[in-house]
C-alpha positions in Angstrom: 0.0 0.0 0.0 1.4 3.3 -1.0 1.5 6.2 1.4 1.1 9.7 0.0 3.6 12.4 0.9 1.8 15.1 2.9 4.3 17.8 1.9 3.9 16.9 -1.8 0.2 16.8 -1.6 0.2 20.2 0.2 2.6 21.5 -2.3 0.4 20.9 -5.4 -2.0 23.8 -4.7 1.1 26.0 -4.1 2.7 24.8 -7.3 -0.5 25.5 -9.2 -0.7 29.0 -7.7 2.8 29.9 -8.8 2.3 28.3 -12.2 -0.8 30.4 -12.7 1.0 33.5 -11.5 3.9 32.9 -13.9 1.5 32.5 -16.7 -0.2 35.8 -15.9 3.1 37.6 -15.4 4.9 36.1 -18.4 2.8 33.9 -20.7 5.2 31.3 -22.1 3.5 31.4 -25.5 3.9 35.2 -25.7 7.6 35.0 -25.0 8.1 32.2 -27.5 6.2 34.3 -30.1 8.3 37.3 -29.4 11.5 35.4 -29.8 10.2 33.8 -32.9 9.4 37.2 -34.4 12.9 38.4 -33.4 14.5 35.4 -35.1 12.5 35.9 -38.3 13.4 39.6 -38.3 17.1 39.4 -37.6 18.1 36.3 -39.4 18.0 37.7 -43.0 20.3 40.7 -42.2 22.7 38.4 -40.3 22.9 35.9 -43.1 23.3 38.7 -45.7 26.2 40.4 -43.8 27.9 37.1 -43.3 27.7 36.2 -47.0 29.0 39.6 -47.8 32.0 39.0 -45.5 32.6 35.6 -47.0 32.5 36.5 -50.7 33.0 40.3 -51.1 34.6 42.0 -48.0 37.0 39.8 -46.0 36.4 40.3 -42.3 38.7 39.1 -39.5 37.4 35.9 -37.9 37.2 37.3 -34.4 35.1 40.2 -35.7 32.8 37.9 -37.5 32.4 35.8 -34.3 31.6 39.0 -32.4 29.0 39.9 -35.0 27.4 36.4 -34.6 27.4 36.7 -30.8 25.9 40.2 -31.1 23.1 38.9 -33.2 22.2 36.3 -30.6 22.1 38.9 -27.9 20.0 41.1 -30.2 17.4 38.3 -30.7 17.1 37.6 -27.0 17.0 41.3 -26.2 14.3 42.0 -28.8 12.1 39.2 -27.5 12.3 40.4 -23.9 11.9 44.0 -24.7 8.8 43.5 -26.9 7.2 41.4 -24.2 8.1 44.0 -21.6 6.5 46.7 -23.8 3.3 44.8 -24.0 3.2 44.2 -20.2 4.4 47.6 -19.0 5.1 50.4 -21.4 1.8 50.4 -23.2 -0.4 50.0 -20.1 1.5 52.8 -18.3 1.2 55.1 -21.3 -2.5 54.4 -21.7 -3.1 54.8 -17.9 -1.3 58.1 -17.8 -3.2 59.4 -20.8 -6.6 58.4 -19.4 -5.8 59.8 -16.0 -4.7 63.3 -17.1 -7.7 63.7 -19.5 -10.2 62.4 -17.0 -9.8 65.6 -15.1 -10.8 67.6 -18.2 -8.1 70.1 -17.2 -6.4 71.0 -20.5 -3.5 72.8 -18.7 -2.7 69.6 -16.8 -2.8 67.5 -19.9 -0.4 69.9 -21.7 2.0 70.2 -18.7 2.2 66.4 -18.2 2.6 65.9 -21.9 5.5 68.3 -22.0 7.2 66.6 -19.0 6.7 63.1 -20.5 8.2 64.2 -23.8 11.1 65.9 -22.0 12.0 63.1 -19.6 11.6 60.2 -22.0 13.6 61.9 -24.7 16.5 62.8 -22.4 16.7 59.0 -21.6 16.5 57.9 -25.2 19.6 55.8 -26.0 19.5 56.6 -29.8 19.8 60.3 -29.0 22.9 59.7 -26.9 24.5 57.7 -29.7 23.9 60.6 -32.2 25.0 63.3 -29.8 28.3 61.7 -29.0 29.1 61.5 -32.7 28.6 65.2 -33.4 31.5 67.2 -32.2 30.3 70.6 -33.5 27.9 71.0 -30.5 28.5 69.9 -26.9 26.6 66.7 -26.0 24.2 68.0 -23.3 23.1 71.2 -25.0 22.1 69.1 -28.0 20.3 66.4 -25.9 18.4 69.1 -23.9 17.5 71.0 -27.1 16.1 67.9 -28.7 14.2 67.0 -25.5 12.6 70.5 -25.4 11.6 70.2 -29.0 9.9 66.9 -28.3 8.2 68.2 -25.2 6.8 71.3 -27.0 5.5 69.4 -30.0 4.0 66.6 -27.9 2.0 69.3 -26.1 0.7 70.4 -29.6 -0.1 66.8 -30.5 -2.1 66.2 -27.3 -3.9 69.5 -27.8 -4.8 68.4 -31.4 -6.4 65.2 -30.0 -8.4 67.1 -27.3 -9.6 69.8 -29.7 -10.0 67.6 -32.8 -7.5 69.8 -34.9 -6.7 68.3 -38.3 -3.3 66.7 -38.4 -2.4 68.1 -41.8 -2.7 71.7 -40.5 0.0 71.1 -37.9 2.2 69.0 -40.2 2.1 71.7 -42.9 2.9 74.4 -40.4 5.7 72.4 -38.8 7.4 71.5 -42.1 7.0 75.1 -43.4 9.0 76.3 -40.3 11.6 73.6 -41.0 12.0 74.7 -44.6 12.2 78.4 -43.6 14.9 77.7 -41.0 16.9 75.5 -43.4 18.1 78.6 -45.3 19.8 80.0 -42.2 21.5 76.8 -40.9 25.0 75.9 -42.0 24.7 73.6 -45.0 27.0 71.0 -43.5 24.8 70.8 -40.4 21.4 70.2 -42.0 21.8 66.4 -42.1 22.5 66.3 -38.4 19.4 68.4 -37.7 17.1 66.1 -39.7 18.7 63.1 -38.1 17.8 64.4 -34.7 14.1 64.1 -35.6 14.5 60.4 -36.3 16.6 59.2 -33.4 14.3 60.7 -30.8 11.6 58.1 -31.7 13.4 55.0 -30.5 12.6 51.9 -28.4 11.9 53.9 -25.2 9.9 56.8 -26.6 7.7 55.2 -29.2 5.7 52.7 -27.1 5.1 55.4 -24.5 4.0 58.1 -26.9 1.8 55.8 -28.9 0.1 54.5 -25.8 -0.3 58.0 -24.4 -2.1 59.0 -27.6 -4.5 56.0 -27.3 -5.2 56.9 -23.7 -6.0 60.6 -24.4 -8.1 59.7 -27.5 -10.1 57.2 -25.4 -11.7 60.1 -23.5 -13.5 61.1 -26.8 -16.6 59.4 -28.0 -16.7 60.6 -31.6 -15.8 58.5 -34.6 -12.6 60.4 -35.4 -11.1 59.7 -31.9 -9.4 56.5 -33.0 -7.9 58.1 -36.1 -6.6 61.1 -34.0 -4.8 58.7 -31.6 -2.1 58.4 -34.3 0.2 61.3 -35.3 1.9 61.9 -32.0 5.2 60.4 -33.2 5.0 62.4 -36.4 4.6 65.8 -34.6 7.2 64.8 -31.9 9.7 64.2 -34.7 9.4 67.8 -36.0 10.2 69.5 -32.8 13.8 68.2 -32.6 14.6 69.2 -36.1 13.6 72.8 -35.4 15.3 73.0 -32.0 18.6 71.5 -33.4 18.4 73.9 -36.4 18.2 76.8 -33.9 21.0 75.4 -31.9 23.1 75.1 -35.1 22.4 78.7 -35.9 23.5 79.8 -32.4 26.7 77.7 -32.4 27.3 78.3 -36.1 28.0 74.6 -36.3 30.4 73.5 -39.0 32.1 70.3 -39.8 32.5 67.6 -37.2 34.4 64.3 -37.2 33.1 61.0 -36.1 35.3 58.9 -33.7 36.8 55.8 -35.2 35.0 52.5 -34.6 37.5 49.7 -34.0 36.8 46.0 -34.6 37.0 43.7 -31.7 40.2 41.8 -31.5 40.0 38.5 -29.7 42.6 35.7 -29.9 40.2 33.2 -28.4 36.6 32.7 -27.3 37.2 33.7 -23.7 38.7 37.1 -24.7 35.6 37.6 -27.0 33.3 36.8 -24.1 35.2 39.3 -21.8 34.9 41.9 -24.6 31.1 41.7 -24.5 30.7 41.1 -20.7 33.0 44.1 -20.1 30.5 46.4 -21.9 27.4 45.1 -20.1 27.9 47.2 -16.9 28.0 50.4 -19.1 24.7 49.5 -20.7 23.2 48.4 -17.4 23.7 51.9 -16.1 22.8 53.6 -19.4 19.5 51.7 -19.7 18.8 52.2 -16.0 19.1 56.0 -16.5 16.9 55.6 -19.6 14.1 53.9 -17.8 14.3 55.9 -14.6 12.1 58.7 -15.8 9.5 56.2 -17.0 9.6 54.4 -13.6 9.4 57.7 -11.7 6.4 58.7 -13.8 4.7 55.4 -13.2 5.3 55.6 -9.4 3.8 59.1 -9.3 0.7 58.2 -11.2 0.4 54.9 -9.3 0.3 56.8 -6.1 -2.0 59.5 -7.3 -4.6 57.7 -9.5 -3.7 54.4 -11.1 -3.5 52.4 -7.8 -2.9 49.1 -9.5 -3.0 46.1 -7.1 -2.2 42.4 -7.0 -1.5 40.7 -10.3 -1.9 43.9 -12.4 0.8 45.7 -10.4 3.1 42.7 -10.5 2.5 42.4 -14.3 3.7 46.0 -14.9 6.7 45.6 -12.6 7.6 42.3 -14.4 7.2 44.0 -17.7 9.6 46.8 -16.7 12.2 44.2 -15.7 11.8 42.4 -19.0 12.1 45.7 -20.9 15.2 46.6 -18.9 17.0 43.3 -19.4 16.0 43.1 -23.1 17.2 46.6 -23.9 20.5 46.0 -22.2 21.1 42.8 -24.3 19.9 44.6 -27.4 22.2 47.6 -27.1 25.1 45.4 -26.1 24.6 43.2 -29.2 24.2 46.0 -31.7 26.9 48.4 -30.3 29.6 45.8 -29.6 28.8 43.3 -32.4 27.0 45.3 -35.2 28.4 48.8 -35.2 32.1 47.9 -35.8 31.2 45.5 -38.6 29.0 48.0 -40.3 31.8 50.6 -40.2 34.3 48.1 -41.5 32.1 46.9 -44.4 31.3 50.5 -45.5 34.9 51.5 -45.4 36.1 48.4 -47.3 33.5 48.7 -50.0 33.9 52.4 -50.6 37.6 52.1 -50.7 37.6 49.5 -53.5 36.6 49.4 -57.1 33.2 47.9 -56.0 32.1 51.1 -54.3 28.9 51.3 -56.4 27.8 48.0 -54.8 27.1 50.1 -51.7 23.8 51.3 -53.3 22.2 47.8 -53.9 23.8 46.3 -50.8 22.6 49.2 -48.7 19.1 48.8 -50.1 19.0 45.0 -49.3 20.3 45.7 -45.8 17.8 48.5 -45.3 14.9 46.2 -46.4 15.7 43.7 -43.7 17.0 46.1 -41.0 13.7 47.8 -40.5 12.2 44.5 -39.5 14.6 44.3 -36.6 13.5 47.6 -35.1 11.7 46.9 -31.8 9.5 50.1 -32.2 8.4 49.0 -35.7 6.8 45.8 -34.2 5.1 47.9 -31.5 3.6 50.3 -34.2 2.5 47.4 -36.5 0.7 45.6 -33.7 -1.0 48.7 -32.4 -2.1 49.8 -35.9 -3.5 46.4 -36.5 -5.5 46.4 -33.3 -6.7 50.0 -33.6 -7.9 49.5 -37.1 -9.6 46.2 -36.3 -7.5 44.4 -38.9 -8.2 46.9 -41.7 -4.5 47.7 -42.0 -2.7 44.4 -42.0 0.7 44.1 -40.3 2.2 42.5 -43.4 1.1 45.3 -45.7 2.5 47.9 -43.3 5.7 46.0 -42.8 6.1 45.7 -46.6 5.6 49.5 -47.1 8.1 50.3 -44.4 10.7 47.9 -45.9 10.3 49.4 -49.4 10.6 52.9 -48.0 13.7 52.1 -45.9 15.4 50.2 -48.8 15.0 53.3 -51.0 16.2 55.6 -48.4 19.4 53.6 -47.7 20.1 53.4 -51.4 19.8 57.2 -51.7 22.0 57.6 -48.6 24.8 55.5 -50.1 24.4 57.4 -53.4 24.9 60.6 -51.4 28.1 59.3 -49.8 29.5 58.3 -53.2 28.5 61.5 -55.1 28.3 64.2 -52.4 24.8 65.3 -53.5 23.4 67.7 -50.8 20.7 66.2 -48.7 18.1 68.9 -49.5 18.0 67.7 -53.1 16.3 64.6 -51.7 14.4 65.9 -48.6 12.6 68.9 -50.3 11.1 66.8 -53.1 10.4 63.9 -50.8 8.5 66.0 -48.2 6.6 67.9 -51.0 5.4 64.6 -52.4 4.4 63.3 -48.9 2.5 66.5 -48.1 0.7 66.4 -51.5 -0.3 62.7 -50.9 -2.2 63.9 -47.8 -4.9 65.2 -50.2 -5.5 61.7 -51.7 -4.7 59.3 -48.8 -7.2 58.6 -46.0 -6.5 60.6 -42.9 -5.7 57.5 -40.7 -3.1 56.4 -43.3 -1.5 59.9 -43.3 -1.2 59.7 -39.5 0.2 56.2 -39.6 2.7 57.2 -42.3 4.1 60.1 -40.5 4.3 58.1 -37.3 6.1 55.3 -39.2 8.7 57.7 -40.5 10.0 58.3 -37.0 9.6 54.7 -35.8 11.5 53.2 -38.7 14.7 55.1 -37.7 15.6 53.3 -34.5 18.6 51.5 -33.0 19.4 49.3 -36.0 19.7 52.5 -38.2 21.8 54.4 -35.7 24.1 51.5 -34.8 24.6 49.7 -38.1 23.5 51.7 -41.1 24.9 55.1 -39.9 28.4 53.5 -39.2 28.1 51.9 -42.7 27.7 55.4 -44.2 30.4 56.9 -42.0 32.9 54.2 -43.0 32.1 54.7 -46.6 32.4 58.5 -46.3 35.8 58.1 -44.6 37.1 55.9 -47.5 35.9 58.4 -50.2 37.3 61.4 -48.3 33.9 63.1 -48.1 32.5 65.5 -45.4 31.2 63.2 -42.6 28.8 65.8 -41.2 27.3 66.7 -44.5 27.5 63.4 -46.4 27.4 60.5 -43.9 24.9 62.0 -41.6 21.4 62.1 -43.0 20.8 58.4 -43.2 18.3 58.6 -40.3 16.6 61.6 -42.0 16.1 59.7 -45.3 14.9 56.6 -43.4 12.3 58.7 -41.6 11.2 60.4 -44.9 10.5 57.6 -47.4 7.9 55.7 -45.4 5.8 58.9 -45.5 5.4 58.3 -49.2 5.1 54.5 -49.4 2.5 54.1 -46.6 0.4 57.0 -48.0 0.5 55.2 -51.4 -0.8 52.2 -49.5 -3.6 54.4 -48.2 -4.4 55.6 -51.7 -4.6 52.0 -53.0 -6.8 51.1 -50.0 -9.2 54.0 -50.8 -9.4 52.9 -54.5 -10.2 49.3 -53.5 -12.7 50.5 -51.0 -14.5 52.7 -53.6 -14.6 49.8 -56.1 -16.1 47.6 -53.4 -18.7 50.2 -52.6 -19.6 50.6 -56.3 -19.9 46.9 -56.7 -22.2 46.6 -53.7 -24.3 49.4 -55.1 -24.6 47.8 -58.5 -25.6 44.5 -56.9 -28.2 46.2 -54.8 -29.7 48.0 -57.9 -29.9 44.6 -59.7 -31.8 43.1 -56.8 -34.2 46.0 -56.8 -34.8 45.6 -60.5 -35.6 41.9 -60.1 
């Protein structure tokens, strides 16, 4: 006769409790899905770069090993960060948005919006990466200037949602101001100013701003509220361009040189591991500083109004931990493993007889690189949910990939030929603004949001070093010719996604005419 173990029997309810708690805090299927998405996004660019190093650009074995290890960290980091965004960043942003609008105090909404934009932007890792590469202006004046620009234009974006102001009015006004200021900014500094508008909408800023817009729009009951929840990223991207232009005029910013990016040298696997592990403490502190403003904001609103309890509170805390660990792994992988290889490949190609290969190779890399942007996944998922499946994630992803591929090709062409960036930006933005007339308003808002979202960590840490390396090899002006990659990446999706909206409107009208014709036939019968 068998005798049951009382402790085991008593432990089963406890095991079931902790199992259920783990499922609520971190659903296993969700984490597996996030990692699967990360693998599918990153694998193509990893394979492409490795093939390039095997057959076109010889790369030291230790550097290639570092690139491979960096890609593994990138995949794990993306999966954890995206899960953390779902569990924490989006709920916090929506909760803050709903809380500040529930009071119906417009001044409170604007003040909190300004503070959110200021604090989150100061902590944006992509902005730090750009600021440290621009020697013409001190680091902190540039960071604070960009943060002020985001804060001011985020206030305007929230005011637009509350008052129902048309997005195109603010976009036209903002870009008119950008165009007017461009005539007074030193020509070699224009590319940096436009890049500033792209790097501010990175993995920390985008989830929070998008969720904040959803939360504020939820207080409206009209049919246009859902459409007006988009457009915050678009307007928040204009502010930094204007503020950095003003800063460039004040400093009379001229040329700047980018610091050299050295390949990792490792005689064995242990040295390579120490090279990566030695950088992790730096990113642990950097990401902690990045997330501290978000955590502080959450604690304030948790104490004042949110008052989450039990599993809901643990879920948010757990999500913040996942986002923190994921972003540390992501930044370590791309900065230590990706950035040096991108710089080396660009310099090697541009310094050879195969320099024109930079254009098609850059386009292919750009096509796949946008899939690896964490903020892109956040935007695609939120657009799909907010439009009830009307805008498919695959279609949006395809439009972004086409736009980024074209922009990287144009960037490589600029590096080789030295064509001024305004020759691309002015016609591009004119086309994008004209398309607003023909594209549905929701597609216009999504397009201008996507422009900022597409220019994230992968652009700043791989594609920008690729352009800098190529520019060094060709002897060009780094500030004028290499910078501007982020700006072009942020511009081209404005056109491709609005064209998607035009095609959607055409299909919708055809379907309406077909239904009307069928109805008339039924009536005649």
